[in-house]
C-alpha positions as CSV (number, residue, x, y, z in Angstrom):
1,M,156.3,85.3,96.0
2,E,153.7,86.6,98.4
3,N,154.5,90.0,100.0
4,P,154.0,89.4,103.8
5,G,152.9,92.9,104.3
6,Q,149.9,92.4,101.9
7,A,148.8,89.0,103.1
8,K,145.4,89.0,104.9
9,V,144.5,87.2,108.1
10,T,141.1,86.8,109.7
11,I,140.8,88.1,113.2
12,T,138.0,87.4,115.7
13,L,137.6,90.0,118.4
14,E,135.9,88.8,121.6
15,P,133.7,89.3,123.6
16,M,132.2,91.6,120.9
17,G,132.1,88.6,118.4
18,K,133.4,90.8,115.6
19,R,135.4,89.2,112.8
20,I,137.5,91.2,110.3
21,A,140.2,90.7,107.7
22,V,143.4,92.7,108.2
23,A,146.9,92.7,106.8
24,K,149.3,90.4,108.4
25,R,151.4,92.1,111.1
26,T,148.6,94.6,111.9
27,S,148.6,95.3,115.6
28,I,145.7,94.2,117.8
29,L,145.0,97.8,118.8
30,Q,144.8,98.9,115.1
31,A,142.6,96.0,114.2
32,A,140.2,96.8,117.0
33,Q,140.0,100.4,116.0
34,E,139.3,99.4,112.4
35,A,136.5,97.3,113.7
36,G,135.0,100.2,115.6
37,I,136.0,98.9,119.1
38,D,137.0,101.6,121.5
39,V,140.0,100.2,123.3
40,V,141.7,102.3,126.0
41,A,145.2,103.4,124.9
42,V,146.2,106.3,127.1
43,C,149.8,106.5,125.7
44,G,148.6,106.5,122.1
45,G,149.8,103.1,121.4
46,I,153.6,103.3,122.2
47,G,153.6,100.6,124.9
48,A,154.0,103.0,127.9
49,C,150.7,102.7,129.8
50,A,149.6,99.1,129.8
51,T,145.9,100.0,129.4
52,C,145.3,98.1,126.1
53,K,145.7,94.6,127.7
54,V,144.3,91.8,125.6
55,F,144.3,88.0,125.9
56,S,145.7,86.0,123.0
57,I,143.4,83.0,122.7
58,S,144.5,81.3,119.5
59,G,146.7,81.8,116.5
60,E,150.2,83.0,115.9
61,F,151.4,86.4,117.2
62,S,154.6,88.4,117.1
63,P,157.1,87.8,119.8
64,I,156.8,89.5,123.2
65,T,158.4,92.9,123.1
66,A,160.6,94.7,125.6
67,A,157.8,97.1,126.4
68,E,155.5,94.2,127.2
69,E,158.1,92.6,129.5
70,E,158.4,95.9,131.3
71,Q,154.7,96.6,131.6
72,L,153.3,93.1,132.3
73,T,154.2,90.7,135.0
74,A,155.5,87.2,134.3
75,S,152.3,85.6,135.4
76,E,150.3,87.9,133.1
77,L,152.5,87.0,130.2
78,Q,152.2,83.3,131.0
79,S,148.4,83.6,131.0
80,G,148.5,84.9,127.4
81,L,148.0,88.6,128.3
82,R,149.6,90.9,125.8
83,L,149.6,94.7,125.0
84,G,147.3,95.4,122.0
85,C,149.6,98.1,120.7
86,Q,152.7,95.9,120.7
87,T,151.3,92.6,119.5
88,Q,150.9,91.9,115.8
89,F,148.9,89.1,114.0
90,L,150.9,86.6,112.1
91,S,148.0,84.2,111.3
92,D,144.2,83.9,111.7
93,C,143.8,84.7,115.4
94,T,141.2,85.1,118.2
95,V,141.7,87.6,121.0
96,F,139.7,88.6,124.1
97,F,139.5,92.1,125.6
98,P,139.0,92.2,129.4
99,P,136.5,94.9,130.5
100,E,139.2,97.2,131.9
101,S,140.7,97.5,128.5
102,L,137.5,98.9,126.9
103,A,136.2,102.5,127.0
104,T,133.3,103.1,129.4
105,F,130.6,103.2,126.6
106,Q,131.9,100.0,125.0
107,R,132.1,98.3,128.4
108,L,128.5,99.3,129.3
109,Q,127.3,97.9,126.0
110,L,128.9,94.5,126.6
111,E,127.8,94.3,130.3
112,G,124.3,95.2,129.2
113,R,124.2,92.2,126.9
114,Q,124.7,89.9,129.9
115,V,122.0,91.3,132.2
116,E,119.0,89.1,132.7
117,T,115.8,91.0,132.7
118,A,112.4,89.7,133.7
119,I,109.9,90.1,130.8
120,E,106.7,91.9,131.5
121,P,104.7,91.5,128.3
122,A,102.6,94.5,127.2
123,V,100.1,92.1,125.8
124,S,98.6,89.3,127.9
125,R,96.7,86.2,127.0
126,V,93.3,85.3,128.4
127,E,92.0,81.7,127.8
128,I,88.2,81.6,127.1
129,D,86.2,78.4,127.6
130,L,82.5,78.8,127.6
131,S,81.9,75.0,127.7
132,D,78.9,75.1,125.3
133,I,77.7,78.1,123.3
134,S,74.7,76.3,121.7
135,G,71.8,78.6,122.2
136,L,73.9,81.7,122.7
137,D,73.9,84.6,120.3
138,M,77.0,86.6,119.4
139,D,76.4,89.4,121.9
140,H,75.7,87.0,124.8
141,A,78.9,85.0,124.0
142,A,80.9,88.3,124.0
143,D,79.4,89.3,127.4
144,L,80.5,86.0,129.0
145,A,84.0,86.3,127.5
146,F,84.2,89.9,128.7
147,A,83.3,88.9,132.2
148,K,86.1,86.4,132.2
149,V,88.6,89.1,131.1
150,C,87.4,91.5,133.8
151,K,87.8,88.7,136.4
152,K,91.5,88.4,135.5
153,H,92.4,92.0,134.7
154,G,89.8,94.1,136.6
155,Q,87.5,96.4,134.8
156,I,88.5,97.1,131.2
157,A,86.9,98.8,128.2
158,S,83.9,97.2,126.7
159,F,84.2,94.3,124.3
160,P,84.9,95.8,120.8
161,E,82.0,95.4,118.4
162,Y,84.3,94.6,115.5
163,L,85.8,91.6,117.4
164,K,82.4,90.0,118.3
165,P,81.9,88.2,115.0
166,E,85.5,86.9,115.2
167,L,85.1,85.7,118.7
168,F,81.8,83.9,117.9
169,R,83.5,82.2,114.9
170,E,86.5,81.0,116.9
171,L,84.1,79.7,119.7
172,S,82.0,77.9,117.1
173,E,85.0,76.3,115.3
174,N,87.0,75.4,118.5
175,Q,84.6,73.7,120.9
176,S,83.6,76.9,122.6
177,K,87.2,77.9,123.2
178,A,89.2,81.0,122.1
179,V,92.0,83.3,123.3
180,L,91.7,87.0,123.8
181,A,94.7,89.3,123.7
182,V,94.6,92.2,126.1
183,H,96.8,95.3,126.0
184,G,96.4,97.5,129.1
185,R,92.6,97.7,129.5
186,E,91.7,97.0,126.0
187,I,90.9,93.7,124.1
188,I,92.8,94.0,120.9
189,A,92.6,90.6,119.2
190,V,90.8,87.2,119.1
191,L,92.9,84.1,118.5
192,P,92.4,80.4,118.1
193,P,93.0,78.4,121.3
194,K,96.4,77.0,120.3
195,A,97.7,80.2,118.7
196,Q,101.0,81.4,120.1
197,M,101.4,85.1,120.9
198,L,104.9,86.0,120.0
199,G,106.4,89.4,120.5
200,F,109.7,91.2,119.7
201,A,111.2,94.5,120.7
202,V,114.6,95.9,119.8
203,D,116.0,99.3,121.0
204,V,119.5,100.2,120.1
205,G,119.5,104.0,120.6
206,T,118.5,105.7,117.4
207,T,117.4,102.5,115.8
208,K,114.1,101.1,117.2
209,L,112.0,98.3,116.1
210,A,108.9,97.1,118.0
211,G,106.0,94.9,117.1
212,Y,103.5,92.2,118.0
213,V,103.4,88.9,116.1
214,H,100.3,86.7,116.0
215,L,98.3,89.7,117.2
216,M,96.4,92.3,115.3
217,K,99.4,93.7,113.4
218,L,103.2,93.8,113.0
219,R,103.7,97.4,114.1
220,V,106.9,99.2,113.1
221,V,107.3,102.1,115.5
222,E,110.5,103.6,114.2
223,L,113.3,102.4,112.0
224,L,116.2,104.5,110.9
225,L,118.5,102.9,108.5
226,I,122.0,102.5,109.7
227,S,123.2,103.9,106.4
228,T,121.7,107.3,107.3
229,L,123.4,107.6,110.6
230,P,126.5,109.8,111.0
231,T,129.8,108.0,111.0
232,M,130.6,109.4,114.5
233,V,127.3,107.8,115.8
234,L,128.2,104.5,114.4
235,A,131.7,104.6,115.9
236,E,130.2,105.5,119.3
237,R,128.1,102.4,119.2
238,G,130.9,100.1,118.1
239,W,129.2,99.5,114.7
240,P,131.2,99.1,111.5
241,P,130.8,101.7,108.7
242,P,127.8,101.2,106.4
243,T,128.5,99.3,103.2
244,R,126.6,98.5,100.1
245,L,127.0,94.8,100.9
246,R,125.2,95.2,104.3
247,F,122.4,97.1,102.5
248,D,122.1,94.4,99.9
249,D,122.0,91.7,102.6
250,E,119.1,93.4,104.3
251,V,117.2,93.7,101.0
252,A,117.8,90.1,100.1
253,A,116.9,88.5,103.5
254,G,116.5,91.1,106.1
255,S,114.1,93.8,107.2
256,L,114.2,96.0,104.2
257,Y,111.5,95.7,101.5
258,V,113.1,97.2,98.4
259,G,112.4,96.7,94.7
260,S,109.6,96.6,92.2
261,P,106.0,96.3,93.5
262,E,106.1,92.6,92.5
263,T,109.3,92.0,94.5
264,V,108.0,93.8,97.6
265,A,104.7,92.0,97.4
266,R,106.4,88.6,97.3
267,R,108.6,89.5,100.3
268,I,105.6,90.7,102.3
269,A,103.5,87.7,101.5
270,A,106.3,85.4,102.5
271,T,106.7,87.2,105.8
272,V,103.0,87.1,106.6
273,A,102.7,83.4,105.7
274,T,105.8,82.5,107.7
275,L,104.8,84.4,110.9
276,G,101.1,83.8,110.6
277,L,100.4,87.5,110.8
278,R,96.9,89.0,110.7
279,R,98.0,92.4,109.6
280,F,101.2,93.9,108.2
281,D,102.1,97.6,108.5
282,L,105.0,98.9,106.5
283,K,107.0,102.0,107.2
284,Y,107.1,103.5,103.7
285,A,110.6,105.2,103.9
286,T,113.3,106.3,106.2
287,G,116.2,108.6,106.0
288,P,116.6,111.6,103.6
289,M,114.3,110.4,100.8
290,P,112.9,113.3,98.7
291,H,109.3,114.1,99.3
292,A,108.2,113.3,95.8
293,Q,109.8,109.9,95.9
294,L,108.2,109.2,99.3
295,M,104.7,110.1,98.0
296,S,105.4,107.8,94.9
297,S,106.4,105.0,97.2
298,I,103.1,105.4,99.3
299,E,101.0,105.5,96.1
300,L,102.7,102.3,94.7
301,Y,102.3,100.5,98.0
302,G,98.5,101.2,98.1
303,S,97.7,100.8,94.5
304,R,99.9,97.9,93.4
305,V,101.7,96.2,96.3
306,V,98.7,95.7,98.6
307,P,96.4,94.1,95.9
308,L,99.3,91.8,94.8
309,V,99.8,90.6,98.4
310,R,96.1,89.9,98.8
311,D,96.2,87.8,95.6
312,L,99.3,85.9,96.7
313,L,97.7,85.1,100.1
314,A,94.3,84.2,98.8
Protein backbone atom coordinates (compact mmCIF):
# COMPACT_ATOMS: atom_id res chain seq x y z
CA MET A 1 0.00 0.00 0.00
CA GLU A 2 1.35 3.42 -0.97
CA ASN A 3 2.55 5.62 1.87
CA PRO A 4 0.76 8.98 1.34
CA GLY A 5 3.69 10.79 2.90
CA GLN A 6 6.02 9.48 0.20
CA ALA A 7 3.74 9.95 -2.85
CA LYS A 8 4.92 12.62 -5.26
CA VAL A 9 2.81 15.29 -6.94
CA THR A 10 3.77 17.78 -9.67
CA ILE A 11 3.34 21.43 -8.78
CA THR A 12 3.29 24.38 -11.20
CA LEU A 13 4.19 27.71 -9.62
CA GLU A 14 2.97 30.79 -11.48
CA PRO A 15 3.72 33.42 -12.69
CA MET A 16 7.32 32.11 -12.56
CA GLY A 17 6.38 29.11 -14.67
CA LYS A 18 8.35 26.72 -12.47
CA ARG A 19 7.34 23.09 -12.15
CA ILE A 20 8.66 20.79 -9.45
CA ALA A 21 7.83 17.41 -7.91
CA VAL A 22 7.23 17.36 -4.16
CA ALA A 23 5.86 14.94 -1.62
CA LYS A 24 2.12 14.92 -1.21
CA ARG A 25 1.02 17.15 1.71
CA THR A 26 3.94 19.51 1.24
CA SER A 27 2.83 23.07 1.98
CA ILE A 28 2.75 25.63 -0.83
CA LEU A 29 5.25 27.80 1.05
CA GLN A 30 7.71 24.93 1.45
CA ALA A 31 7.38 23.95 -2.22
CA ALA A 32 8.03 27.54 -3.29
CA GLN A 33 11.13 27.73 -1.11
CA GLU A 34 12.42 24.45 -2.56
CA ALA A 35 11.95 25.93 -6.03
CA GLY A 36 14.01 28.99 -5.10
CA ILE A 37 11.04 31.38 -5.00
CA ASP A 38 11.30 34.05 -2.31
CA VAL A 39 7.82 34.27 -0.79
CA VAL A 40 7.12 36.74 2.01
CA ALA A 41 6.41 34.94 5.29
CA VAL A 42 6.87 37.42 8.14
CA CYS A 43 5.60 35.04 10.83
CA GLY A 44 7.87 32.22 9.72
CA GLY A 45 5.04 30.11 8.34
CA ILE A 46 2.75 29.68 11.34
CA GLY A 47 -0.32 31.33 9.78
CA ALA A 48 -0.21 34.51 11.86
CA CYS A 49 0.68 37.25 9.33
CA ALA A 50 -1.25 36.55 6.08
CA THR A 51 1.70 37.68 3.93
CA CYS A 52 2.11 34.41 1.98
CA LYS A 53 -1.19 34.66 0.11
CA VAL A 54 -1.51 32.49 -3.00
CA PHE A 55 -4.30 31.61 -5.42
CA SER A 56 -5.23 27.94 -5.83
CA ILE A 57 -5.79 27.57 -9.58
CA SER A 58 -6.28 23.86 -10.11
CA GLY A 59 -5.86 20.58 -8.26
CA GLU A 60 -6.79 19.26 -4.85
CA PHE A 61 -5.64 21.06 -1.69
CA SER A 62 -5.97 20.45 2.04
CA PRO A 63 -9.09 21.87 3.74
CA ILE A 64 -9.16 25.51 4.83
CA THR A 65 -7.64 25.86 8.28
CA ALA A 66 -8.80 27.92 11.24
CA ALA A 67 -5.83 30.23 10.74
CA GLU A 68 -6.92 30.92 7.16
CA GLU A 69 -10.50 31.63 8.24
CA GLU A 70 -9.12 34.12 10.74
CA GLN A 71 -6.60 35.83 8.44
CA LEU A 72 -8.58 35.88 5.16
CA THR A 73 -11.97 37.38 4.37
CA ALA A 74 -14.86 35.29 3.11
CA SER A 75 -14.58 36.86 -0.35
CA GLU A 76 -10.86 36.08 -0.51
CA LEU A 77 -11.47 32.47 0.40
CA GLN A 78 -14.27 32.27 -2.17
CA SER A 79 -11.91 33.59 -4.87
CA GLY A 80 -9.49 30.74 -4.20
CA LEU A 81 -7.01 32.68 -2.10
CA ARG A 82 -5.14 30.61 0.47
CA LEU A 83 -2.20 30.98 2.85
CA GLY A 84 0.87 29.27 1.46
CA CYS A 85 2.09 28.13 4.87
CA GLN A 86 -1.25 26.51 5.75
CA THR A 87 -2.22 24.89 2.45
CA GLN A 88 -0.92 21.48 1.41
CA PHE A 89 -0.94 19.75 -1.97
CA LEU A 90 -3.03 16.60 -2.27
CA SER A 91 -2.66 16.14 -6.05
CA ASP A 92 -0.95 17.71 -9.06
CA CYS A 93 -1.70 21.42 -8.65
CA THR A 94 -1.19 24.88 -10.10
CA VAL A 95 -0.93 27.96 -7.88
CA PHE A 96 -0.41 31.66 -8.56
CA PHE A 97 1.45 34.09 -6.31
CA PRO A 98 0.20 37.71 -6.41
CA PRO A 99 2.98 40.37 -6.49
CA GLU A 100 2.45 41.40 -2.86
CA SER A 101 3.32 37.87 -1.70
CA LEU A 102 6.75 37.95 -3.32
CA ALA A 103 9.93 39.49 -1.96
CA THR A 104 11.01 42.74 -3.61
CA PHE A 105 13.81 41.18 -5.69
CA GLN A 106 11.58 38.38 -6.95
CA ARG A 107 8.79 40.83 -7.74
CA LEU A 108 11.13 43.10 -9.71
CA GLN A 109 12.28 40.13 -11.77
CA LEU A 110 8.70 39.24 -12.69
CA GLU A 111 7.63 42.80 -13.41
CA GLY A 112 10.72 43.28 -15.54
CA ARG A 113 9.68 40.39 -17.75
CA GLN A 114 6.49 42.21 -18.65
CA VAL A 115 8.01 45.56 -19.61
CA GLU A 116 7.95 46.32 -23.34
CA THR A 117 11.14 47.99 -24.49
CA ALA A 118 11.73 49.66 -27.83
CA ILE A 119 14.59 47.95 -29.62
CA GLU A 120 17.46 50.13 -30.77
CA PRO A 121 19.71 47.81 -32.78
CA ALA A 122 23.45 48.37 -32.46
CA VAL A 123 23.82 47.23 -36.06
CA SER A 124 21.79 48.86 -38.84
CA ARG A 125 21.08 47.73 -42.38
CA VAL A 126 21.77 49.86 -45.45
CA GLU A 127 20.33 48.71 -48.79
CA ILE A 128 22.67 49.34 -51.72
CA ASP A 129 21.34 49.48 -55.31
CA LEU A 130 23.79 50.81 -57.89
CA SER A 131 21.43 50.03 -60.82
CA ASP A 132 24.25 48.92 -63.13
CA ILE A 133 27.88 48.29 -62.20
CA SER A 134 29.02 47.36 -65.71
CA GLY A 135 32.08 49.44 -66.45
CA LEU A 136 32.81 50.07 -62.76
CA ASP A 137 35.86 48.71 -61.02
CA MET A 138 35.93 47.51 -57.42
CA ASP A 139 37.10 50.81 -55.93
CA HIS A 140 34.53 52.91 -57.80
CA ALA A 141 31.69 50.61 -56.72
CA ALA A 142 32.87 50.87 -53.11
CA ASP A 143 32.98 54.69 -53.36
CA LEU A 144 29.37 54.80 -54.60
CA ALA A 145 28.20 52.44 -51.84
CA PHE A 146 30.12 54.47 -49.26
CA ALA A 147 28.34 57.64 -50.40
CA LYS A 148 24.95 55.98 -49.87
CA VAL A 149 25.93 54.92 -46.34
CA CYS A 150 27.13 58.45 -45.49
CA LYS A 151 23.85 59.90 -46.79
CA LYS A 152 21.91 57.78 -44.32
CA HIS A 153 24.27 57.80 -41.33
CA GLY A 154 26.36 60.89 -41.77
CA GLN A 155 30.11 60.80 -42.11
CA ILE A 156 31.55 57.42 -41.16
CA ALA A 157 34.92 55.70 -41.40
CA SER A 158 36.20 54.90 -44.89
CA PHE A 159 35.07 51.76 -46.66
CA PRO A 160 37.20 48.87 -45.31
CA GLU A 161 39.62 47.57 -47.92
CA TYR A 162 39.03 43.95 -46.96
CA LEU A 163 35.29 44.29 -47.68
CA LYS A 164 35.65 45.77 -51.17
CA PRO A 165 36.09 42.41 -52.97
CA GLU A 166 33.11 41.00 -51.08
CA LEU A 167 30.97 44.01 -52.01
CA PHE A 168 31.92 43.77 -55.67
CA ARG A 169 31.12 40.04 -55.70
CA GLU A 170 27.68 40.56 -54.12
CA LEU A 171 26.89 43.40 -56.56
CA SER A 172 27.99 41.27 -59.51
CA GLU A 173 25.94 38.26 -58.43
CA ASN A 174 22.78 40.14 -57.33
CA GLN A 175 21.93 42.63 -60.09
CA SER A 176 24.01 45.44 -58.60
CA LYS A 177 22.38 45.07 -55.18
CA ALA A 178 23.86 44.34 -51.75
CA VAL A 179 23.39 45.11 -48.05
CA LEU A 180 25.91 46.80 -45.79
CA ALA A 181 25.85 46.30 -42.02
CA VAL A 182 26.88 49.41 -40.09
CA HIS A 183 27.86 49.48 -36.43
CA GLY A 184 28.30 52.98 -35.05
CA ARG A 185 30.37 54.73 -37.71
CA GLU A 186 31.95 51.62 -39.16
CA ILE A 187 30.93 49.29 -42.00
CA ILE A 188 31.39 45.81 -40.57
CA ALA A 189 29.88 43.39 -43.12
CA VAL A 190 28.58 42.93 -46.64
CA LEU A 191 25.52 40.72 -47.11
CA PRO A 192 23.35 39.48 -49.99
CA PRO A 193 20.24 41.63 -50.67
CA LYS A 194 17.78 39.17 -49.09
CA ALA A 195 19.93 38.21 -46.11
CA GLN A 196 18.35 38.76 -42.71
CA MET A 197 20.28 40.44 -39.94
CA LEU A 198 19.34 38.70 -36.72
CA GLY A 199 20.65 39.62 -33.32
CA PHE A 200 20.38 38.40 -29.78
CA ALA A 201 21.37 39.68 -26.38
CA VAL A 202 20.83 38.19 -22.95
CA ASP A 203 21.84 39.77 -19.66
CA VAL A 204 20.88 38.13 -16.40
CA GLY A 205 23.32 39.67 -13.99
CA THR A 206 26.48 37.60 -13.76
CA THR A 207 25.60 35.59 -16.86
CA LYS A 208 25.87 37.57 -20.10
CA LEU A 209 25.59 36.42 -23.67
CA ALA A 210 25.63 38.80 -26.62
CA GLY A 211 26.19 38.38 -30.33
CA TYR A 212 25.29 39.16 -33.90
CA VAL A 213 23.88 36.53 -36.22
CA HIS A 214 24.23 36.81 -40.02
CA LEU A 215 26.88 39.48 -39.54
CA MET A 216 30.63 39.08 -39.29
CA LYS A 217 30.68 36.79 -36.31
CA LEU A 218 28.83 35.25 -33.39
CA ARG A 219 30.53 37.10 -30.56
CA VAL A 220 30.41 35.69 -27.04
CA VAL A 221 31.17 38.56 -24.69
CA GLU A 222 30.97 36.77 -21.38
CA LEU A 223 29.47 33.47 -20.28
CA LEU A 224 29.78 32.21 -16.73
CA LEU A 225 28.35 28.76 -16.23
CA ILE A 226 25.56 28.63 -13.72
CA SER A 227 27.27 25.64 -12.13
CA THR A 228 30.15 27.90 -11.01
CA LEU A 229 27.96 30.44 -9.26
CA PRO A 230 27.59 30.38 -5.47
CA THR A 231 24.39 28.79 -4.21
CA MET A 232 23.44 32.07 -2.52
CA VAL A 233 23.61 33.92 -5.85
CA LEU A 234 21.38 31.31 -7.48
CA ALA A 235 18.83 31.63 -4.68
CA GLU A 236 18.79 35.43 -4.99
CA ARG A 237 17.92 35.11 -8.67
CA GLY A 238 15.24 32.50 -8.11
CA TRP A 239 17.22 29.84 -10.01
CA PRO A 240 17.19 26.18 -8.98
CA PRO A 241 20.45 24.61 -7.74
CA PRO A 242 22.82 23.39 -10.48
CA THR A 243 22.49 19.72 -11.36
CA ARG A 244 24.33 17.27 -13.55
CA LEU A 245 21.14 16.82 -15.59
CA ARG A 246 21.00 20.53 -16.47
CA PHE A 247 24.67 20.46 -17.47
CA ASP A 248 24.12 17.39 -19.66
CA ASP A 249 21.11 19.07 -21.32
CA GLU A 250 23.24 22.11 -22.21
CA VAL A 251 25.95 19.85 -23.64
CA ALA A 252 23.45 17.80 -25.66
CA ALA A 253 21.37 20.61 -27.15
CA GLY A 254 22.32 23.91 -25.55
CA SER A 255 25.11 26.47 -25.60
CA LEU A 256 27.94 24.33 -24.24
CA TYR A 257 30.38 22.69 -26.66
CA VAL A 258 31.92 19.83 -24.68
CA GLY A 259 33.51 16.58 -25.77
CA SER A 260 36.11 15.24 -28.14
CA PRO A 261 37.40 17.49 -30.97
CA GLU A 262 35.18 15.53 -33.37
CA THR A 263 32.09 16.06 -31.21
CA VAL A 264 32.74 19.77 -30.74
CA ALA A 265 33.46 20.23 -34.45
CA ARG A 266 30.16 18.59 -35.41
CA ARG A 267 28.25 20.84 -32.99
CA ILE A 268 29.93 24.00 -34.30
CA ALA A 269 29.38 23.02 -37.93
CA ALA A 270 25.69 22.36 -37.24
CA THR A 271 25.32 25.75 -35.52
CA VAL A 272 27.06 27.60 -38.36
CA ALA A 273 24.95 25.84 -41.01
CA THR A 274 21.66 26.36 -39.15
CA LEU A 275 22.18 30.08 -38.47
CA GLY A 276 24.03 30.90 -41.67
CA LEU A 277 26.98 32.35 -39.78
CA ARG A 278 30.03 33.82 -41.48
CA ARG A 279 32.29 33.48 -38.47
CA PHE A 280 32.10 31.61 -35.18
CA ASP A 281 34.03 32.64 -32.07
CA LEU A 282 34.09 30.27 -29.12
CA LYS A 283 34.92 31.14 -25.52
CA TYR A 284 37.35 28.39 -24.67
CA ALA A 285 36.50 27.91 -21.01
CA THR A 286 34.75 29.47 -18.06
CA GLY A 287 34.78 28.92 -14.35
CA PRO A 288 37.65 27.52 -12.26
CA MET A 289 39.35 25.47 -14.98
CA PRO A 290 43.06 24.84 -14.22
CA HIS A 291 45.41 26.85 -16.45
CA ALA A 292 47.04 23.77 -17.96
CA GLN A 293 43.67 22.40 -19.04
CA LEU A 294 42.67 25.77 -20.44
CA MET A 295 45.81 25.93 -22.59
CA SER A 296 45.21 22.36 -23.75
CA SER A 297 41.64 23.29 -24.70
CA ILE A 298 42.86 26.27 -26.76
CA GLU A 299 45.51 24.12 -28.49
CA LEU A 300 42.98 21.42 -29.40
CA TYR A 301 40.52 24.01 -30.67
CA GLY A 302 43.06 25.56 -33.02
CA SER A 303 44.87 22.43 -34.18
CA ARG A 304 42.03 19.92 -34.47
CA VAL A 305 38.55 21.44 -34.07
CA VAL A 306 38.92 24.34 -36.53
CA PRO A 307 40.29 22.16 -39.39
CA LEU A 308 37.49 19.62 -38.82
CA VAL A 309 34.82 22.34 -38.95
CA ARG A 310 36.25 23.66 -42.23
CA ASP A 311 36.15 20.16 -43.71
CA LEU A 312 32.56 19.62 -42.57
CA LEU A 313 31.41 22.93 -44.06
CA ALA A 314 33.36 22.60 -47.31
